[in-house]
C-alpha positions, 0 to 999 in steps of 0.5 A, spaced: 450 472 470 445 473 475 438 474 474 436 482 475 429 481 478 428 487 483 423 491 486 426 497 483 422 496 477 416 499 481 420 506 482 417 512 478 419 514 471 423 521 471 422 521 463 417 518 458 418 511 456 422 510 450 423 503 446 430 500 446 433 500 439 440 497 439 446 496 444 451 501 446 458 500 448 462 504 453 469 503 453 472 503 460 479 500 458 481 495 463 474 495 466 470 494 460 465 489 460 460 486 455 453 485 457 447 482 454 443 486 449 446 492 452 453 494 455 456 498 460 462 498 464 461 497 472 466 503 473 461 507 469 455 504 472 458 506 479 460 513 478 453 515 475 449 510 480 445 507 475 443 500 472 444 499 465 438 496 461 438 488 461 436 483 455 428 484 454 428 490 458 428 498 456 429 501 463 435 504 466 435 505 474 439 511 477 440 514 484 443 520 481 437 524 478 441 531 477 440 534 471 447 533 468 447 525 470 440 525 466 443 528 460 449 523 460 444 517 461 439 520 455 445 521 450 448 514 452 441 510 452 437 515 447 431 509 447 431 507 454 426 509 460 429 512 466 427 511 473 429 513 480 431 509 486 435 509 492 443 509 492 444 503 497 439 499 492 442 501 486 449 499 489 447 492 491 444 491 485 450 493 481 454 488 486 449 482 485 450 483 477 457 484 476 460 480 482 463 474 478 466 479 473 469 483 479 472 477 483 475 475 477 478 482 475 480 483 483 485 477 482 487 477 475 487 484 472 494 486 473 497 478 472 493 478 465 495 485 462 502 486 465 504 479 468 511 481 468 509 486 474 505 481 477 508 477 483 503 471 482 510 468 480 515 468 485 521 467 481 521 467 473 525 462 470 531 466 469 531 469 476 531 461 478 537 459 474 541 465 476 540 464 483 542 456 482 548 458 478 550 463 484 549 458 489 553 453 485 559 458 485 559 459 492 558 452 494 564 450 489 569 456 492 567 454 499 569 447 498 576 449 495 577 455 500 572 455 506 576 460 510 577 465 504 570 464 502 567 466 509 571 472 509 570 474 503 562 473 504 563 477 510 567 483 507 561 483 502 556 483 507 558 488 511 560 493 506 553 492 503 550 493 510 555 500 511 553 502 504 545 501 506 546 505 512 550 511 509 545 511 503 540 512 509 544 518 512 544 521 505 537 521 505 536 524 512 540 530 510 536 531 504 530 530 507 532 535 513 528 540 509 521 541 509 518 541 502 513 547 500 506 544 500 500 548 497 494 549 502 487 550 500 485 557 499 478 557 501 472 552 504 468 552 497 464 546 498 461 547 491 468 546 488 470 540 491 470 533 487 467 526 489 472 522 494 472 515 494 475 512 501 476 505 501 477 501 508 478 494 508 476 490 514 477 483 517 475 481 524 475 489 525 468 489 529 471 492 535 474 498 532 469 500 527 465 505 531 471 509 532 473 508 525 466 511 523 467 517 528 474 518 525 471 518 518 465 522 520 470 527 523 473 529 516 472 536 514 469 534 507 462 534 505 459 528 506 455 527 500 461 528 496 464 522 500 464 515 497 466 511 503 466 503 502 467 499 508 470 492 505 468 486 509 470 479 507 464 473 506 466 469 512 466 475 517 459 476 519 461 479 526 464 485 522 459 485 516 453 486 521 456 492 525 458 495 518 451 494 515 449 498 521 454 503 520 452 503 512 445 504 514 446 510 519 451 514 515 450 512 508 456 508 507 457 503 502 458 496 505 462 491 500 462 484 501 468 481 498 466 473 495 471 468 497 477 467 493 484 466 493 489 469 494 486 472 501 489 478 501 488 486 503 489 488 495 484 483 493 479 486 497 481 493 495 481 491 487 474 488 488 471 495 491 475 499 487 472 497 481 466 500 484 469 507 486 465 513 484 470 519 486 475 523 482 480 521 487 481 515 492 484 514 498 485 507 502 485 507 510 486 502 515 481 500 520 484 503 526 486 509 522 485 516 525 486 521 519 487 529 521 480 532 519 483 536 513 487 531 510 482 530 504 482 538 503 489 538 503 490 532 498 485 536 493 489 542 494 496 539 492 493 535 486 490 541 483 496 545 484 501 540 482 503 537 476 499 532 473 504 527 473 503 526 481 498 520 481 499 519 488 500 523 495 502 519 501 500 522 508 505 521 514 503 516 518 504 516 526 502 512 532 497 515 537 500 509 542 507 511 541 508 511 549 505 505 551 511 500 552 518 500 549 516 496 543 511 502 541 516 507 542 521 504 538 516 503 532 514 510 533 522 512 532 522 507 526 516 510 523 518 517 524 524 516 520 521 513 514 515 518 513 518 524 516 525 524 513 526 518 508 520 518 504 521 526 503 528 525 501 526 520 495 520 525 493 526 531 492 530 526 488 524 524 484 526 516 485 521 511 486 517 511 493 514 505 496 508 507 499 506 506 506 499 502 505 494 507 508 493 514 507 495 513 500 491 518 496 490 517 488 488 520 482 482 514 481 484 514 473 491 513 474 490 508 479 486 504 474 491 506 469 496 502 472 492 496 474 490 498 481 493 493 487 497 486 486 493 481 490 499 477 490 504 482 493 503 482 501 506 489 501 502 491 495 503 499 497 510 498 496 510 495 489 504 500 487 509 506 488 514 502 484 510 500 479 507 508 478 514 510 477 515 505 472 509 508 468 512 515 469 508 517 474 510 521 481 508 519 488 509 526 493 508 527 500 502 530 503 503 534 509 498 531 513 498 525 518 494 519 520 495 516 526 495 508 527 495 503 532 502 500 533 502 493 535 503 492 543 506 485 543 512 482 540 508 476 537 504 481 533 509 486 531 513 480 528 508 477 524 507 484 521 514 486 520 515 479 517 509 480 512 512 487 510 519 484 509 516 478 505 513 483 501 519 487 500 522 481 497 517 480 492 517 487 490 524 487 489 524 480 485 518 483 481 521 489 479 528 486 477 526 481 472 528 486 467 533 490 470 535 494 463 527 496 463 527 498 470 533 503 469 531 505 462 524 507 466 527 510 472 534 512 470 540 511 474 538 514 480 532 511 481 535 504 479 540 505 484 535 508 489 531 502 489 537 497 490 539 501 496 532 503 499 528 496 498 533 491 496 538 494 501 533 494 507 532 486 506 539 485 505 541 489 511 536 485 516 538 478 513 546 479 514 546 483 520 545 477 525 551 473 521 555 479 522 554 480 529 556 472 530 562 473 526 564 479 530 563 476 537 567 470 535 573 474 533 572 478 539 572 472 543 578 468 540 582 473 537 585 472 530 588 466 532 584 462 527 587 466 521 595 468 521 595 471 514 595 479 513 589 479 508 585 475 513 586 480 519 585 486 514 578 483 512 576 481 519 578 488 521 574 491 515 568 487 516 568 489 524 568 496 522 563 496 517 558 492 522 559 497 528 559 503 523 553 501 520 549 500 527 552 507 529 549 510 523 542 507 524 542 509 532 544 516 529 538 516 524 534 514 530 536 519 534 534 525 529 528 521 527 523 524 532 526 531 532 521 534 527 515 532 531 519 534 537 518 527 541 524 528 546 520 523 550 522 517 546 529 519 543 533 516 549 530 509 546 534 510 540 540 507 543 536 501 543 536 501 536 541 495 535 536 490 539 531 493 535 534 491 528 536 484 531 528 483 531 528 486 524 533 481 522 528 475 526 522 478 522 526 478 515 529 471 516 521 469 518 519 472 511 524 469 507 522 462 510 514 464 508 516 467 501 519 460 500 513 456 503 507 460 503 508 466 498 501 469 498 499 468 506 497 474 509 498 475 516 493 479 520 495 484 524 489 485 530 487 492 532 484 495 538 488 492 543 491 498 545 490 502 552 492 508 549 488 514 546 492 520 546 495 522 540 502 526 542 507 521 545 
């Protein structure tokens, strides 16, 4: 524990000095912390903007001098003297005092309290044994009946590919209806709760000014926003600009100490421990949320059932028209956030989150242990983990605009990480299939297999099926004269072609909700786009085996486009 010396001691007293009597304990569950001579959890200290007494001192320093907060402090520390200080100084001292504990919790909170739902171990022993037995069985049958084994595997793969496409079509039909959403009835700033905004940053100095403009454009009282700019210790350029913005606009700059794994969720966990808001949202550096998004989220939380722990805003791109890749990516996002995720909400099955613009009840996020620092798609995992805890994720009728990667290299790195994370998430939640089925029901269990696992399987088998189809089309059936073999190859080809036709149809209908007729023709290139997804999937699988926790950074601020509507 670091020394606590600070010029804060010279601040004027707000109440008469009192002597310290005994230590008190504030129970904060996962984030509780015992301190020398006096104990208080950092979550409580951050929420009420105070520093608890330390050994040999009887002074409480606070930046919140409201009568309600002073009453709480007097009740919690009846024999302490309370002095006032600035918010920035109090927060800086809190980080200095608790940085070691915050760093440990950011990495180990979930793995230590619920190791079965942590991706720290890629495979459990039972999963490793099961995969080994399956591989041995396939190798044995291939050695005895090579042609039949290949045809059977192709049949299974094409069937899985087609079933996955049909499941997405079913979701598209269900998601065709817009859900009725609540709207805030009045602009009564006095009734709005405090809101924490987490913005993880790494090498984002070039986009920080635009980010600040987007945050300041939010239609929400600034004094009720707890905006945390989260920077890594080895990124001085971003930290310098973030520090300037923090001074100018009252943001809270959080410096994450060095540590492993170096991932976005670890940084978010570190800052989230100091969250002061009743609700918490995460935005990426290049995000531009619609100004009324926070008010809509508050209205939806207040009007909906308590079991709704998270709201996922829709995501789209402001540079969708930049090139062919951004147009295809925009179609992908339109299908995902405007059609498929609303269908999952309607079915009340586990919903993987989208990584940004996730609005949480802060208490619920703490209950599930926040983000998994070992999962490189911590968003998808968190949505499934909330479902396993009996919580619901719902859609928010508000859009956040992002920057789509403009080069194939940048897109490939990002998509490889996503698919690697999907693999991690599926492996984690399938460690105990019976428990998963019991907690989510049969519909939730099957939805997870088709929606998450099916996405990975389809991406991996897609190029193999195309190779087999092209081989068959070139050489005919001369390699197999049996009727059974010809039937299997016919069914395999049908599954491949039908599956790709359905995916093309989904891409065509995806932009209709936003009336993006200009990019609809690019849907006919979705088969080529899926080939790129397959490349990313195989790359992600290789990284899962060799570098499971490696986070490939996506560079932002490279787009030439500024307009919102394609």
